[in-house]
C-alpha positions in Angstrom: 112.0 91.9 110.4 114.0 92.7 107.4 116.5 95.6 107.7 115.7 98.8 105.9 118.0 99.0 102.9 118.2 102.8 103.3 119.6 102.6 106.9 123.2 102.1 106.3 126.5 103.7 107.6 127.2 105.3 104.4 123.9 107.1 104.5 124.3 108.3 108.1 125.8 111.7 108.7 128.1 111.7 111.6 128.4 114.8 113.9 129.4 115.8 117.4 126.0 114.4 118.7 126.5 110.9 117.5 130.2 110.3 116.8 130.7 108.2 119.7 127.6 106.0 119.1 128.7 105.6 115.5 132.2 104.5 116.5 130.8 102.0 119.0 128.3 100.7 116.5 130.9 100.2 113.8 133.2 98.4 116.2 130.4 95.8 117.2 129.5 95.4 113.4 133.1 94.5 112.7 133.7 92.2 115.6 130.3 90.9 116.8 130.3 89.5 120.4 133.9 90.6 121.2 133.5 94.3 122.2 130.7 96.3 123.9 128.3 93.4 124.6 125.6 94.5 124.9 125.8 97.8 123.2 123.0 100.1 124.6 122.3 103.3 122.7 119.9 105.8 124.0 118.6 109.3 123.1 115.5 111.3 122.2 113.2 110.3 119.3 114.3 111.1 115.8 118.0 111.2 116.5 119.0 108.2 114.4 119.1 105.2 116.8 117.1 102.9 114.5 119.5 104.0 111.6 122.4 103.0 113.7 120.8 99.5 114.2 120.3 99.2 110.5 123.9 100.2 109.8 125.2 97.6 112.3 123.1 94.9 110.6 124.0 95.7 107.0 127.8 96.0 107.9 127.8 92.8 110.0 126.2 90.9 107.0 128.7 92.4 104.5 131.7 91.7 106.6 130.6 88.1 107.9 128.7 86.4 105.0 126.4 83.8 106.3 126.0 85.4 109.7 122.4 85.8 110.8 121.3 89.3 111.8 117.9 89.7 113.4 116.2 93.1 113.8 113.0 93.4 115.9 111.2 96.0 117.8 110.4 95.2 121.4 106.7 95.3 120.6 107.2 92.7 117.9 109.3 90.5 120.2 106.4 90.6 122.8 103.9 89.6 120.1 106.0 86.8 119.0 106.6 85.7 122.5 102.9 85.5 123.3 102.1 83.6 120.1 104.8 81.1 120.9 103.5 80.7 124.4 99.9 80.2 123.2 100.9 77.6 120.6 103.4 75.7 122.8 106.3 76.7 120.5 108.4 78.5 123.1 111.5 76.4 122.5 111.3 77.0 118.7 110.9 80.8 119.5 114.1 80.7 121.9 116.1 78.7 119.3 115.3 81.3 116.6 116.9 84.1 118.5 119.8 82.1 120.1 121.2 81.2 116.7 121.5 84.9 115.7 125.0 86.3 115.3 123.7 89.8 116.0 120.5 90.6 117.7 119.1 94.1 117.3 116.2 95.3 119.5 114.6 98.7 119.1 112.6 100.7 121.7 113.4 98.6 124.8 111.8 101.4 127.0 108.7 99.4 126.6 110.0 96.7 129.0 108.0 98.5 131.6 105.5 96.2 133.3 106.2 93.1 131.1 107.6 90.8 133.8 107.2 87.6 131.8 109.0 89.1 128.8 111.8 90.5 131.1 112.5 87.1 132.5 112.6 85.5 128.9 114.9 88.3 127.7 117.1 87.7 130.7 117.5 84.1 129.9 118.0 84.8 126.2 120.7 87.4 126.9 122.6 85.1 129.2 122.6 82.2 126.6 123.6 84.5 123.7 126.4 86.1 125.6 127.8 82.8 126.7 127.8 81.9 123.0 129.5 85.1 122.0 126.5 86.5 120.2 126.2 90.2 119.9 123.3 92.2 121.4 122.4 95.8 120.5 119.6 97.7 122.1 118.2 101.2 121.7 115.8 103.1 124.1 114.7 106.7 124.6 116.3 106.7 128.0 119.3 105.0 130.0 118.7 101.5 131.5 118.5 102.8 135.0 115.6 105.1 134.1 113.4 102.5 132.5 110.6 102.0 135.1 109.5 98.6 136.6 112.3 96.5 135.3 114.0 93.5 137.0 117.2 94.6 138.6 119.0 91.6 137.1 118.0 92.6 133.6 119.0 96.3 134.3 122.4 95.0 135.4 122.7 92.9 132.2 121.8 95.8 130.0 124.4 98.1 131.7 127.1 95.5 131.5 128.5 96.5 128.2 128.7 99.9 126.8 126.1 102.7 127.1 126.3 105.6 124.7 123.9 108.4 124.0 123.0 110.4 120.9 122.0 114.0 121.0 120.5 116.7 118.7 122.7 117.6 115.7 124.6 120.9 115.7 124.6 123.5 112.9 127.3 121.8 110.8 125.6 118.4 111.1 122.3 119.9 110.2 123.7 121.5 107.0 125.3 118.1 106.1 122.0 116.2 106.8 120.2 118.6 104.5 122.7 118.4 101.8 122.8 114.6 101.9 118.9 114.6 101.9 118.8 116.9 98.8 121.5 114.8 97.0 119.5 111.6 97.6 116.2 113.2 96.4 117.7 115.1 93.6 116.7 118.4 95.0 118.4 121.8 94.2 118.0 125.2 96.1 119.7 128.5 95.6 122.8 129.1 97.4 122.5 129.7 101.1 119.0 128.4 101.5 120.0 125.1 103.3 122.6 127.1 105.6 119.7 129.4 106.5 117.3 126.6 107.3 119.9 124.9 109.4 120.2 128.1 111.5 117.0 126.9 113.4 117.7 124.7 116.4 115.7 121.6 115.4 115.3 119.1 118.3 115.9 116.1 116.1 116.5 115.0 112.5 112.8 114.3 111.8 111.9 117.8 112.6 114.7 118.9 110.3 113.5 116.6 107.4 110.0 118.0 108.1 111.1 121.6 107.5 112.9 120.5 104.4 109.7 118.8 103.1 107.8 122.0 103.7 110.5 124.1 101.8 110.2 121.5 99.0 106.4 121.7 99.0 106.5 125.5 98.7 109.1 125.4 95.9 107.0 122.9 94.0 104.3 125.5 93.6 106.6 127.4 91.4 107.4 125.7 88.0 110.7 127.6 87.6 112.1 126.3 90.8 111.1 122.6 90.3 114.0 120.3 90.9 115.5 118.4 88.1 116.4 114.7 88.3 120.1 113.9 88.4 121.6 111.8 85.5 121.9 108.2 86.3 125.2 106.9 87.4 127.4 105.1 84.8 127.9 101.4 84.6 130.8 99.6 86.2 134.0 99.5 84.3 135.4 96.4 82.5 138.0 96.0 85.3 135.2 94.9 87.7 133.9 92.3 85.2 137.4 90.9 84.6 137.6 90.4 88.5 134.3 88.6 88.5 135.6 86.4 85.6 138.7 85.5 87.6 136.6 84.6 90.8 134.4 82.3 88.6 137.4 80.5 87.3 138.8 79.8 90.8 135.3 78.6 92.0 135.1 76.2 89.1 138.2 74.3 90.3 136.3 73.4 93.5 133.1 71.9 92.2 132.5 69.7 95.2 132.4 72.9 97.6 129.0 74.1 96.3 127.5 70.6 96.9 128.8 70.7 100.4 127.2 74.1 101.0 123.9 72.9 99.8 124.0 69.8 101.8 124.8 71.8 104.9 121.9 74.1 104.3 119.6 71.2 103.8 120.7 69.6 107.2 120.2 73.0 108.8 116.8 73.7 107.6 115.6 70.2 108.1 116.7 70.5 111.7 114.6 73.7 111.9 111.5 71.6 110.8 111.2 72.8 107.2 110.9 70.8 104.0 113.9 71.1 101.8 112.7 69.7 98.4 114.1 72.7 96.5 117.6 72.2 97.8 117.4 68.5 97.3 116.7 68.8 93.7 119.6 71.4 93.4 122.0 68.7 94.7 121.1 66.5 91.8 122.0 69.1 89.1 125.0 68.1 86.9 126.4 71.7 87.0 126.7 74.2 89.8 123.7 76.5 90.1 123.7 79.9 91.7 124.1 78.6 95.2 124.2 82.0 97.0 121.2 83.2 95.2 119.3 79.8 95.8 120.1 79.8 99.5 119.1 83.5 99.9 115.9 82.9 98.3 115.1 79.9 100.2 116.0 81.7 103.5 113.6 84.6 102.4 110.9 82.2 101.7 111.3 80.7 105.2 111.2 84.2 106.7 107.9 84.9 104.8 106.5 81.6 106.1 107.4 82.7 109.6 105.7 86.1 109.1 102.7 84.4 107.6 102.4 82.1 110.7 102.8 85.0 113.1 100.0 86.8 111.3 97.8 83.6 111.3 98.3 82.9 115.0 97.7 86.4 116.1 94.1 85.9 114.7 93.7 82.2 115.4 96.3 80.6 117.8 95.1 77.1 116.6 96.8 77.7 113.2 100.2 77.7 114.7 102.3 74.7 113.6 100.2 74.1 110.4 102.2 72.1 107.9 101.8 74.6 105.2 104.0 77.0 107.2 106.8 74.4 107.0 107.1 74.0 103.1 108.2 76.9 101.0 106.7 75.0 97.9 103.3 75.4 99.6 103.5 79.2 99.9 100.4 79.8 97.9 98.6 77.6 100.3 100.0 79.4 103.4 99.0 82.8 101.9 95.5 81.5 101.2 95.2 80.2 104.7 96.2 83.6 106.2 93.9 85.4 103.9 91.0 83.3 105.0 91.9 83.7 108.6 91.9 87.5 108.2 88.6 87.4 106.4 87.0 87.0 109.7 88.4 90.3 111.0 86.3 93.5 110.1 88.4 95.9 108.0 88.7 99.4 109.4 86.4 102.1 108.2 87.3 103.8 104.9 86.9 107.3 103.7 83.5 108.9 103.1 82.6 108.8 99.4 80.8 112.3 99.9 84.3 114.0 100.0 86.2 114.1 96.6 89.2 116.1 95.5 87.4 117.6 92.6 84.9 119.3 94.9 87.7 120.8 97.1 87.9 124.4 96.1 91.4 125.9 96.2 92.8 129.4 96.8 95.8 130.9 98.5 94.4 129.9 101.9 94.7 126.2 101.2 96.8 126.0 98.1 99.9 124.3 99.7 97.7 121.8 101.5 95.9 120.9 98.2 99.2 120.5 96.4 100.6 118.4 99.2 97.4 116.1 99.0 97.9 115.7 95.2 101.5 114.7 95.8 100.8 112.0 98.3 98.1 110.6 96.0 100.6 110.5 93.2 103.5 109.1 95.4 101.9 107.4 98.5 104.4 106.7 101.3 107.4 108.2 99.5 107.5 111.9 99.6 105.5 113.4 102.5 105.0 110.8 105.1 103.3 111.6 107.4 101.3 114.5 105.9 99.6 116.6 108.7 97.0 119.3 108.1 96.3 121.7 110.8 93.8 124.6 111.1 90.6 125.8 113.0 87.5 123.9 112.7 85.5 124.0 109.6 88.2 125.0 107.1 88.1 121.8 105.0 90.6 119.5 106.8 88.1 116.6 107.0 87.1 117.1 103.3 90.7 117.0 102.1 91.6 114.1 104.4 88.8 112.0 103.0 89.4 113.2 99.5 92.9 111.8 99.7 91.5 108.4 100.9 89.1 108.3 98.0 91.8 109.2 95.5 94.1 106.4 96.8 91.3 104.0 96.4 90.6 105.2 93.0 94.3 105.2 91.9 94.6 101.5 92.9 91.4 100.3 91.4 89.9 99.6 94.8 92.7 97.2 95.8 94.2 99.3 98.6 92.9 99.2 102.1 92.6 102.8 103.4 91.8 103.1 107.1 90.0 106.5 107.7 88.9 107.1 111.2 88.2 110.0 113.5 90.7 109.9 116.5 87.8 109.5 119.0 86.6 106.4 117.3 90.2 105.1 117.1 90.3 105.4 121.0 86.8 103.9 121.5 87.8 100.9 119.3 91.0 100.4 121.3 89.2 100.6 124.7 86.7 98.0 123.4 89.5 95.8 122.2 91.2 95.9 125.5 88.1 95.1 127.4 87.1 92.3 125.0 90.6 90.7 125.0 90.9 91.2 121.2 93.8 93.8 121.2 95.8 91.6 118.7 93.0 91.4 116.4 92.5 95.3 116.6 96.2 95.8 115.9 96.0 93.5 112.9 93.1 95.3 111.4 95.1 98.6 111.2 98.5 97.1 110.4 97.1 95.5 107.3 95.9 98.8 106.0 97.8 100.3 103.0 97.2 103.8 104.3 96.1 105.4 107.6 94.1 108.5 107.9 93.2 109.9 111.3 91.1 113.0 111.7 91.6 115.4 114.8 94.5 113.4 116.0 94.8 116.0 118.9 92.3 114.0 120.9 95.0 111.2 121.5 96.9 113.7 123.7 96.9 112.8 127.4 95.8 109.1 126.8 98.9 107.0 127.5 97.7 103.7 126.2 96.3 105.1 122.9 99.6 107.0 122.4 101.6 103.8 122.9 99.5 101.9 120.4 99.5 104.7 117.9 103.3 105.0 118.2 103.8 101.3 117.4 101.2 101.5 114.5 102.8 104.5 113.2 106.3 102.8 113.1 105.0 99.6 111.5 103.2 101.4 108.7 105.8 104.1 108.0 108.5 101.3 108.1 106.6 99.5 105.5 106.3 102.6 103.2 102.6 103.1 103.8 101.1 106.5 103.7 100.0 108.2 106.9 97.7 111.4 106.8 96.5 113.3 109.9 94.6 116.4 110.8 94.6 118.6 114.0 93.4 121.9 115.1 97.0 123.0 115.9 100.5 122.2 115.2 102.0 119.1 116.9 104.2 121.3 119.0 101.1 123.1 120.3 99.3 119.9 121.3 99.4 119.6 125.1 100.2 116.2 126.6 101.3 114.8 123.2 104.3 112.5 123.9 107.7 113.7 122.3 108.1 110.6 120.3 104.8 111.1 118.6 105.3 114.8 118.2 108.6 114.0 116.5 107.2 111.6 114.1 104.2 113.9 113.2 106.7 116.6 112.4 109.1 114.3 110.5 106.9 114.5 107.3 105.2 117.7 106.1 103.0 119.9 108.5 100.8 122.2 106.3 98.3 124.8 107.7 94.8 125.4 106.2 93.7 128.9 106.9 90.2 130.5 107.1 88.7 131.0 103.7 90.0 134.2 102.1 87.8 136.4 99.9 88.4 134.6 96.7 87.6 131.2 98.3 84.5 132.6 100.2 83.0 133.9 96.8 83.7 130.5 95.1 82.0 128.6 98.0 79.1 130.9 98.1 78.5 130.4 94.3 78.8 126.6 94.5 76.5 126.1 97.6 73.9 128.5 96.3 74.0 126.7 93.0 73.8 123.3 94.6 70.7 124.6 96.5 69.0 125.5 93.2 69.5 129.3 94.0 72.1 130.7 91.4 73.4 134.1 92.4 74.4 137.0 90.4 77.8 138.9 90.8 76.4 141.6 93.0 75.0 139.2 95.6 78.3 137.0 95.5 80.3 140.2 95.9 78.3 141.2 99.0 78.5 137.7 100.6 82.1 137.3 99.9 82.7 140.5 101.9 81.3 139.0 105.0 84.0 137.9 107.6 83.0 134.2 107.8 85.8 132.1 109.3 84.9 128.7 108.0 83.1 126.6 105.5 80.5 125.6 108.0 79.7 129.3 108.5 79.2 129.7 104.7 76.9 126.8 104.6 75.0 128.3 107.5 74.6 131.6 105.7 73.3 129.8 102.5 70.8 127.9 104.5 69.6 131.0 106.5 69.1 133.0 103.2 67.3 130.0 101.7 64.9 129.9 104.6 64.4 133.6 104.4 63.7 133.4 100.5 61.2 130.5 101.1 59.3 132.5 103.8 59.0 135.6 101.7 58.5 133.6 98.5 61.1 135.8 96.7 64.5 134.8 95.2 67.6 135.5 97.2 68.7 139.1 96.2 71.1 141.6 97.4 68.2 143.4 99.3 67.1 140.2 101.0 70.6 139.3 102.0 71.2 142.7 103.5 67.9 142.5 105.5 68.5 139.1 106.7 72.1 139.5 107.7 71.5 142.9 109.3 73.6 144.8 106.8 72.8 148.5 106.3 72.1 149.9 102.9 75.0 152.2 101.7 74.1 155.9 101.9 74.0 157.3 98.3 73.3 161.0 99.1 75.4 164.0 100.1 75.9 165.1 103.6 74.7 168.8 104.0 77.1 169.6 106.9 80.9 169.1 106.9 81.5 166.5 109.6 84.9 167.9 110.4 83.7 171.6 110.5 80.8 170.7 112.9 83.0 168.7 115.1 85.4 171.6 115.5 82.8 174.3 115.9 80.1 172.9 118.0 81.0 172.4 121.7 78.4 169.5 122.3 79.0 166.3 124.0 80.1 163.7 121.5 77.9 161.1 123.3 74.7 163.0 122.5 75.5 163.9 118.8 75.1 161.7 115.6 77.3 163.2 113.0 76.7 160.7 110.2 73.1 159.6 109.7 72.1 156.3 107.8 69.5 156.4 105.1 66.3 158.2 105.6 64.2 154.9 106.2 66.2 154.1 109.3 65.4 155.3 112.9 67.8 156.4 115.6 66.6 155.6 119.1 68.4 156.9 122.1 67.6 156.5 125.7 67.5 159.9 127.4 69.9 160.3 130.4 
């Protein structure tokens, strides 16, 4: 997996909670294999462990050009091992990792129960350490607390340096907020970020989620909209002179570029790949862009490897196909994978019945509607994930599907938008486990361009479902794909939801959708009555809007009830009919003959036997004698 370009040491804020881990990470990046090998970093979710891995990888590549850095999550490592085993390419799999200068493995807590993988990892670690290769691992707990793991592997993991990362303190939270605002060109009034940092967030994702909500609220006001910063200036002439001097020196050693190309050709041929591009470059009369050529060739090889992994996860017999060994047959390889995937049923999409234009907006759901419009305009970049929470029937499902339909429309139908209820997501997973098609099930969702899950609170308490959702979330979010969720409560209030998922849900934007306010109720009554062919006048809409309904479903129920009553009486829906059907008393328009206060003060009767304010004359008062 390629390193995320955003995860570098220069974008990492250092504080008391991660200072030791950052120092150790820099040390192994500067001298791979010589200090702290392996380096084991552990801590709660959302505290920057993956960021540290990215920083190590980028710094190692910068300081040791030509070194190979491999970043992989444990779940991906397991998938590759299973694919290699099923295709008889276990030696090729082992050689791939043994040649790495730096191996970065994320989330090794999932070692639990994978005995075959533990044995393979143990052999790999022993060979890499003997060869002076650097290994760095992350986990949400120290090695000794990872359950059901071979004692020899635990000993190996503990044999280097174990460091932890903890939640950021106030000063670090302020620094993180300022850095985030600078990166995104956001501006707030003085003291706002400091006030936000006063809250003791459990991790960085929660802090970023709070900032996102602040940004969303600010975006509703035009005057406070952030202005983009001016682009940075171009490099000075001094740097261009330096490049010119370097070029002059290189030209004096023409034969060196040919040696580099010949060495690369030999290496890739040894790995089993066709090298026609490099061979043609060797015949050129003048030096090409060797670094660029080799980097492009290596990227093409990595893409072929990814295509082969995808193909074998669907059909193991495709492993070793010759199209995956020739970069010049890339189009054929992609076509082969596309045809292999065509046999897999794509996930369900959004319901076309719910569109954004039909979603009525008022103060009770204004922020949610604004956030929805933002993710449609900038999917995967601003609010990711986006989570709506609120009671049943307030429009969460409508807005969720509306986002999916808008994404499809904006992409011209090219996007794959997976839109599924959490219970169906669970049922599909169970069926895949029972049928032995778990890899195909994973592939269906990982190839989606956006993931939308309704009522995600149902995954709580289901261990395997939460494992799979966690891995799917990481894969999609890491690829910049939009994730949208709904729940009947905030992530912090969902019982039995694992902390790692809670942290990720809170790392984007969490927005409430409240019960319809009076303005929204009036708009919805007007629309549903009009849709039913029963247009209402202002008096009727005013009466209905005053009713304390708590959801859109209740509003639809009232409209249906009034429609049935109107059909039974063969009259149009009127204020009088609505009052009678809904059990509302007609307001008293007369004048009381006796002062209520005076009577209460002067007549010593039992209050339980006296009616002081009578309804209209047509009504009756019936009281049981005692």
